[in-house]
C-alpha positions as CSV (number, residue, x, y, z in Angstrom):
1,M,0.1,0.1,0.0
2,A,1.6,3.2,-1.0
3,C,2.0,5.9,2.1
4,L,3.7,8.8,2.5
5,E,5.6,7.3,5.0
6,A,7.4,5.4,2.6
7,L,8.8,7.7,0.7
8,E,11.5,8.9,3.7
9,S,14.6,8.7,1.8
10,P,17.4,6.6,3.4
11,S,19.0,8.4,6.4
12,T,22.6,9.8,4.8
13,G,24.2,10.3,8.4
14,M,26.1,13.0,7.7
15,S,25.9,16.2,9.4
16,A,26.1,18.4,6.8
17,F,23.5,17.8,4.2
18,L,23.2,21.1,2.3
19,E,26.3,23.7,2.4
20,C,27.2,27.0,0.3
21,R,30.9,27.4,1.1
22,Q,32.1,31.4,0.9
23,V,29.7,31.3,-2.1
24,T,30.1,34.3,-5.1
25,K,27.7,35.0,-7.8
26,T,27.8,38.2,-10.0
27,F,26.3,38.8,-13.3
28,G,27.7,40.9,-16.2
29,G,30.8,41.5,-17.1
30,S,31.0,40.0,-20.3
31,L,32.2,41.2,-23.9
32,F,29.2,43.5,-24.4
33,N,28.6,44.0,-21.0
34,R,31.5,44.8,-18.8
35,S,29.7,46.3,-16.2
36,Q,29.2,43.6,-13.2
37,T,26.9,43.0,-9.9
38,V,27.5,41.2,-6.8
39,A,24.1,39.5,-6.0
40,L,25.7,37.3,-3.7
41,K,28.9,37.7,-1.8
42,E,31.1,35.1,0.1
43,L,28.0,33.9,1.6
44,S,28.8,30.5,3.7
45,L,26.0,28.5,5.1
46,V,25.0,25.1,6.6
47,I,21.7,22.9,6.3
48,K,22.5,19.9,9.0
49,S,20.5,16.5,8.2
50,S,19.0,16.5,11.7
51,P,16.6,18.0,13.4
52,P,15.2,19.5,10.8
53,S,15.0,23.6,11.2
54,I,13.4,26.5,10.0
55,T,16.1,29.1,8.1
56,A,14.6,32.5,7.3
57,I,16.4,34.6,4.8
58,V,15.5,37.8,4.9
59,G,16.0,41.5,2.8
60,E,14.6,43.4,0.1
61,S,14.3,43.1,-3.4
62,G,17.9,43.0,-4.7
63,S,19.5,41.8,-1.8
64,G,20.2,38.3,-3.1
65,K,17.6,36.3,-1.9
66,T,16.6,34.5,-4.8
67,T,19.6,34.3,-6.1
68,L,20.5,32.3,-3.4
69,A,17.9,29.8,-3.7
70,R,18.9,29.5,-7.2
71,L,21.8,28.5,-6.5
72,L,21.1,25.9,-3.6
73,L,18.7,24.6,-6.3
74,G,21.3,23.8,-8.6
75,L,19.5,25.9,-10.9
76,I,22.4,28.4,-11.3
77,A,26.5,27.7,-10.7
78,P,28.1,29.9,-8.1
79,T,31.2,32.8,-10.1
80,H,33.5,31.8,-6.8
81,G,32.7,29.5,-3.9
82,E,31.0,25.6,-3.5
83,V,27.2,24.4,-3.4
84,L,27.4,20.5,-1.6
85,Y,25.1,18.0,-1.1
86,Q,26.0,15.0,1.5
87,G,30.1,16.5,0.7
88,K,29.7,16.9,-2.9
89,E,29.7,19.2,-5.0
90,L,26.2,19.8,-7.2
91,R,28.0,19.9,-10.5
92,A,30.1,16.3,-9.9
93,L,26.5,14.9,-9.1
94,S,26.4,11.3,-10.8
95,F,23.0,10.8,-13.0
96,G,21.2,8.2,-9.7
97,E,23.0,11.3,-7.2
98,Q,21.5,14.1,-9.2
99,R,18.2,11.9,-9.1
100,Q,18.1,11.8,-5.4
101,F,19.0,15.3,-5.0
102,L,15.6,16.4,-7.0
103,R,14.0,14.2,-4.5
104,D,15.9,15.8,-1.5
105,V,15.4,19.6,-2.2
106,Q,12.4,20.6,-3.3
107,V,10.6,24.4,-4.1
108,I,7.7,26.4,-3.1
109,F,7.7,29.3,-5.8
110,Q,6.4,32.4,-5.0
111,D,3.5,33.1,-7.9
112,P,0.8,29.8,-6.9
113,Y,-0.7,30.8,-10.1
114,E,1.9,31.1,-12.5
115,V,3.4,27.6,-12.0
116,Y,0.5,25.6,-13.4
117,N,0.0,25.1,-16.2
118,P,-4.1,26.1,-17.3
119,F,-4.9,23.1,-19.4
120,Y,-3.8,20.7,-17.3
121,R,-6.7,20.1,-14.0
122,I,-4.8,19.9,-10.4
123,D,-4.5,15.8,-11.3
124,H,-1.4,16.6,-13.4
125,V,0.8,18.5,-11.1
126,L,0.3,15.8,-8.5
127,E,1.1,12.5,-10.9
128,T,4.1,14.4,-12.8
129,P,6.4,13.6,-9.7
130,I,4.9,10.3,-9.0
131,R,5.3,9.3,-12.2
132,K,8.5,10.1,-12.8
133,F,10.3,9.0,-9.6
134,R,8.1,6.0,-9.6
135,L,6.1,6.6,-6.1
136,A,2.7,4.0,-6.4
137,H,2.7,1.1,-8.5
138,G,-1.0,1.5,-10.3
139,R,-3.8,4.0,-10.1
140,D,-5.9,2.8,-7.4
141,A,-2.2,3.6,-5.0
142,E,-1.4,7.0,-7.2
143,R,-4.9,8.3,-6.0
144,Q,-4.2,7.1,-2.9
145,L,-1.2,9.1,-2.4
146,M,-2.4,12.6,-3.9
147,A,-5.3,11.7,-1.7
148,E,-3.0,11.9,1.8
149,A,-0.9,14.7,0.6
150,L,-3.7,17.4,-0.1
151,R,-4.9,15.8,3.2
152,A,-2.1,16.9,4.9
153,V,-1.5,20.6,4.1
154,G,-5.5,20.6,4.8
155,L,-7.2,20.6,1.4
156,R,-10.1,17.9,0.9
157,P,-9.7,15.8,-2.1
158,D,-13.0,15.2,-3.3
159,E,-13.0,19.3,-3.6
160,T,-9.4,19.5,-4.9
161,L,-8.7,16.8,-7.5
162,G,-10.4,17.0,-11.2
163,R,-10.7,21.1,-10.9
164,H,-8.5,23.7,-13.3
165,P,-5.5,26.2,-11.5
166,H,-8.2,28.8,-12.3
167,Q,-11.0,27.2,-10.3
168,L,-9.5,27.4,-7.0
169,S,-7.8,30.1,-4.5
170,G,-4.5,31.3,-4.2
171,G,-4.1,29.7,-0.8
172,Q,-5.7,26.2,-2.6
173,R,-2.8,26.7,-5.5
174,Q,-0.3,27.1,-3.0
175,R,-0.9,24.6,-0.9
176,V,-0.9,21.8,-3.9
177,M,2.2,23.0,-4.3
178,V,3.4,22.1,-0.8
179,A,1.3,19.0,-1.3
180,R,3.5,17.9,-4.5
181,A,6.7,19.1,-2.6
182,L,5.4,16.4,0.4
183,L,4.8,13.4,-2.1
184,L,8.7,13.2,-2.8
185,K,9.4,13.3,1.0
186,P,12.1,16.0,0.7
187,K,14.6,16.6,3.8
188,L,14.8,20.0,2.9
189,I,11.9,22.0,1.4
190,I,13.6,26.3,0.0
191,A,9.9,28.0,0.0
192,D,10.6,31.6,-2.1
193,E,8.0,34.2,-0.7
194,P,5.5,31.3,-0.1
195,V,3.2,33.9,1.2
196,S,3.8,37.4,-0.3
197,M,1.3,36.7,-3.1
198,V,-1.8,35.4,-1.1
199,D,-4.3,37.5,1.3
200,A,-3.7,37.9,4.4
201,S,-6.1,35.6,5.5
202,L,-4.8,32.5,4.1
203,R,-1.1,33.7,5.1
204,A,-1.9,31.9,8.7
205,T,-2.7,28.7,6.9
206,I,0.2,28.5,4.9
207,L,2.2,29.1,7.4
208,Q,1.3,26.9,10.0
209,T,1.3,24.5,6.7
210,L,5.1,24.4,6.4
211,Q,5.7,23.9,10.6
212,V,3.7,21.3,9.7
213,L,5.8,20.1,7.4
214,N,9.1,21.0,9.9
215,R,7.7,18.9,13.0
216,D,5.6,16.0,11.8
217,F,7.3,15.1,8.4
218,G,11.0,16.2,10.1
219,I,11.3,18.8,6.8
220,S,14.0,21.5,7.5
221,L,13.2,25.1,5.3
222,I,14.4,27.8,3.8
223,Y,11.9,30.6,4.4
224,I,13.0,33.5,1.9
225,T,10.8,36.3,2.3
226,H,11.2,40.5,2.4
227,D,8.9,40.2,5.0
228,L,9.9,39.8,8.9
229,T,6.9,39.1,10.9
230,T,6.4,36.2,9.1
231,A,9.6,35.3,9.1
232,Y,9.4,36.4,13.4
233,Q,6.5,33.7,13.1
234,V,7.7,30.2,11.6
235,A,11.7,30.8,11.8
236,E,14.3,29.6,14.7
237,N,17.1,31.5,12.9
238,I,17.6,34.5,10.5
239,I,19.6,35.6,8.1
240,V,19.0,39.0,7.0
241,L,20.8,40.3,3.6
242,Y,21.6,43.8,1.9
243,R,22.9,44.3,-1.3
244,G,24.1,40.0,-1.3
245,S,25.9,40.7,1.9
246,V,24.9,38.7,5.6
247,A,23.9,42.5,8.0
248,E,22.9,40.8,10.7
249,V,22.8,36.8,11.5
250,G,21.7,34.5,14.6
251,D,18.2,33.4,16.4
252,V,15.0,35.2,15.2
253,E,14.1,36.1,18.2
254,L,17.1,38.1,19.1
255,V,17.1,39.9,15.9
256,V,14.0,40.7,15.5
257,K,13.2,42.4,18.8
258,Q,16.4,43.6,19.1
259,P,17.9,44.4,16.1
260,Q,21.9,45.5,15.8
261,H,22.7,46.6,12.7
262,P,21.0,49.9,11.2
263,Y,19.7,48.0,8.6
264,T,18.4,45.8,10.3
265,Q,16.9,48.2,12.3
266,L,15.7,50.0,9.3
267,L,13.1,46.7,8.4
268,V,11.8,47.1,12.2
269,G,11.1,50.1,11.5
270,S,9.0,50.0,8.6
271,I,6.8,47.6,10.0
272,P,3.4,49.3,10.1
273,Q,2.2,49.9,14.1
274,P,-0.9,49.4,15.1
275,D,-1.6,52.6,16.4
276,P,-1.7,55.2,14.2
277,A,-0.8,58.0,16.9
278,L,2.8,56.6,16.9
279,A,5.4,57.9,14.4
280,W,6.6,55.7,11.4
281,R,10.5,55.3,12.2
282,A,11.2,54.1,8.2
283,E,12.4,57.8,7.2
284,E,14.7,57.7,10.3
285,L,17.9,55.7,8.8
286,Q,17.9,57.5,5.1
287,A,21.3,59.0,5.9
288,G,24.8,58.4,5.2
289,I,27.6,59.1,3.5
290,P,27.1,60.7,0.3
291,G,28.8,58.9,-3.0
292,A,30.2,55.8,-0.9
293,G,30.3,52.2,-2.5
294,G,32.1,49.6,-4.3
295,V,34.2,46.8,-3.0
296,R,36.7,48.7,-0.6
297,A,32.8,49.7,1.4
298,C,30.4,48.5,3.8
299,T,27.7,47.9,1.0
300,F,25.3,49.8,3.7
301,A,27.0,53.1,4.4
302,E,25.4,55.4,1.8
303,R,21.9,54.9,3.7
304,C,23.5,54.2,6.8
305,P,23.5,57.7,10.0
306,H,26.2,55.9,12.0
307,A,28.5,55.9,8.6
308,M,32.3,56.8,9.8
309,P,35.8,56.8,7.7
310,V,36.2,53.3,8.2
311,C,32.5,52.1,7.1
312,V,34.3,52.8,3.5
313,Q,37.5,52.1,3.9
314,E,37.0,48.6,4.5
315,P,33.7,46.4,4.6
316,P,33.2,45.4,7.9
317,P,33.4,42.0,9.2
318,L,31.2,40.0,11.2
319,F,31.1,41.1,14.7
320,R,30.1,38.1,17.4
321,T,27.9,40.4,19.4
322,A,26.3,37.4,21.7
323,Q,26.5,34.0,21.7
324,H,23.4,33.4,19.4
325,R,24.1,36.7,16.9
326,A,26.4,38.5,15.4
327,A,26.6,42.2,13.0
328,S,28.5,43.3,10.1
329,C,28.7,46.5,11.5
330,Y,31.7,48.3,13.3
331,L,29.3,50.0,15.5
332,Y,30.5,46.7,17.7
333,D,33.7,45.9,19.5
334,A,33.3,41.9,19.5
335,P,35.5,38.5,17.9
336,R,35.5,38.5,14.5
337,L,33.3,35.2,13.6
338,D,34.7,33.5,10.5
339,P,31.5,34.2,7.9
340,R,32.3,29.8,7.0
341,E,31.1,29.3,10.5
342,M,28.4,31.8,10.5
343,D,26.6,28.6,11.4
344,E,27.6,28.7,15.1
345,V,25.6,31.3,16.2
346,F,22.3,29.7,15.0
347,V,20.1,28.5,18.1
348,E,19.3,24.8,17.7
349,P,15.6,24.3,16.8
350,R,12.6,24.6,18.4
351,V,8.8,22.7,18.0
352,P,7.0,25.3,16.3
353,A,4.0,26.7,18.2
354,L,0.4,26.0,16.1
355,D,-2.2,28.1,17.3
């Protein structure tokens, strides 16, 4: 009998499941376009095989979030550095290892409609991975597997199967994509802005579904978003990116409630307050050293009200300001943290609270 529990991939026993080692990605610099854009700069990240974790990657548009996701998925290659799956560089994987990688690492995209072919019924979205990876034998087993996956994400099979994408709401379409990922029983799901295109009433449902995947199915998540509030709701640890560089990293509770880097403070200050009498602090940080920029400067120096001469002379290293946090800012006199060991400040995964 086909069932979701039977789809779990064998454990490798390795602590580093997926890893970035000093990854840099630049675009441009060709014969016809000599200018270069650094989308990601010397980022190191380790996703362990256990325990299952939820790590948020936060930043505004252009910060490098989606570039990081595409690198982890093997959709693009790094300009410098390595992306390793179970200790082996992605580009060096054998056919069998690539197939296992595609099963172990799944993705949920931002737009819950664009990923569908409007001419196919919802069934096709779920049947494709089942048949490609031979997850079930026979039509009945296939239907049972699809039904189990849909129920796991809070959808009723009789109200979902047989329908076309336009007949479902945005939240339902997104949950179908979560169900599709769950069919393969992955070890990691990369969720790229999964709730940004659904209304507020559905966000909590989708976020809760992601927490269920982490808690009940043992799946780690990389949650990519520009929204600090949802990152705070679902993640244990957070990496704040600005123009491809790490601004702040650590325990999401500390980083969101007591931000240290001026950019993180800007993001937190941009969250609307429920009391209209309170001043909106987003504009307080719109000052800095005019013309600051380039590889020999802090990427935030132009906008930072605390910018000092040293900020335009040398990019700041990561300063370990506490046991479970670090910030790339010269405001702090603290021990330096090797960027390759950034995960040292992460807190241990905790069981999500499902409200």
